[in-house]
C-alpha positions, 0 to 999 in steps of 0.5 A, spaced: 899 477 865 907 475 867 911 479 862 918 481 862 920 486 857 927 488 856 929 494 850 934 499 849 939 494 845 942 495 839 949 496 835 954 500 838 961 501 836 967 498 841 967 503 847 960 505 847 955 505 852 947 503 852 942 501 858 938 496 858 931 496 861 926 490 863 919 492 865 915 486 869 909 485 870 905 480 873 909 478 879 911 481 886 917 484 883 919 488 890 920 480 892 924 478 886 931 477 885 932 480 878 938 478 874 941 480 867 944 473 862 946 473 855 947 468 850 952 469 844 952 465 838 954 457 839 955 459 846 951 457 853 947 463 856 951 465 862 949 470 868 951 477 867 949 481 873 944 480 879 941 484 885 937 483 891 929 484 891 931 491 895 937 493 892 941 493 897 946 487 893 949 486 887 954 481 884 958 481 876 961 476 871 967 477 871 967 481 864 962 485 867 965 487 873 968 494 872 964 496 866 956 494 867 952 496 873 945 493 874 940 497 878 933 496 879 926 501 880 922 498 885 916 504 884 916 502 877 918 495 877 924 495 872 931 493 872 937 496 869 943 495 866 947 500 864 952 497 860 959 502 858 966 501 854 963 495 850 967 490 847 965 486 840 965 479 845 960 483 849 955 481 842 949 476 845 942 477 846 940 480 853 935 476 857 932 479 864 930 474 868 926 474 875 927 470 881 921 469 886 919 465 891 913 463 893 911 458 899 918 456 899 919 454 891 922 458 886 919 460 879 924 463 875 922 468 869 925 470 863 924 476 857 924 475 850 930 478 850 933 484 846 939 484 841 946 488 843 951 488 837 958 491 838 962 492 832 965 498 828 
């Protein structure tokens, strides 16, 4: 059964840190690019960070550069998002995404999301 299960969200004060985790199962994790997206109330879902299947390439939204770090552990089928210097505008539901390519067809899988609230 295919699953992406996020954890690590919560309430944090501005300037604080959180580490999100996404545990994957049911597909070939090590061959899949992984991403974190977020969606704030009333806004569209946006890409936060992406990491290649082997972990050698990453890219970030401008809003995340210098503060967030995406990483993965292919032995544990888990992707992480370390978030530092959090701001109130980082408040959103954060979603894990997997992009798997099979026989030239691209499949996208989503987790259920984890709430991050940055507030004093």
